[in-house]
C-alpha positions, 0 to 999 in steps of 0.5 A: 546445510539448509534444505530448499523447504526450510530456505523457502519457509525462512524467505516467506517469513522474512518477506511477511515480516517486511510487509507487516513492518511496512503496513505498520509504518503507514498506519502510524504516519511513519513515511520514512519508515515505510519507504525504508522497507523498500530495497528499491522504492516503487509504488503503483496505485492502479485506481488513480491511473488514466489507463489500464496500460499505465498505472499511476506510478511512483518510481523513485524513493522521492516520489513514493515519499511524496505520495505516502506523505500526501495520502497520510496528510489527507487521511491522518488516521489511516488504518491499514488492516490485514484481512488475509495474507498470501505468498506467491513466488515473487510477492506477498499479497494482502487482502485488507481494509483501508479506513480513515477520515478525509481531513485534508485535500488529496490531490484534486479531491477536496476535503470532505471530512467523511470516513472511508472503510473499504477493501483493497488488494495490495501486491508487494513484489520481491526480488529475493528478500528485497521488497521492490514494489507495492501495487494497490488495487481498490474500487475508486467508486466505493471510495468516492461514494463513501467520501460523498463525492459520488452517488 
């Protein structure tokens, strides 16, 4: 019989492995692989929201695929780096860095050809061992300054 502490350790390891696989896929332009890490794909990008009450949400696998494909097209050398990883009851939280060169339009943001290198906090939410949501937080002003769009 597996005790609760051992079971918890196993669950944490499974979750962490899934998050690392997801980040690896995003950093290697594997949109399908990244989406496949979700049991039920949902992706929120808080800085792209018009309101604190309504994050910019991609609630379906198709919309998550479209979002990631657009991001990875705009930043084809996107690199996501784990700085610190934390475990919570229903989440894995990554403090990390996002680096890449803006080589194609991203939504309304026209190509700048400039690099970004900034910190981010990403929450990967779980139901048991199933990843069901990613919520990204980063400073949009820093991104826009680095891309030369804002001073």
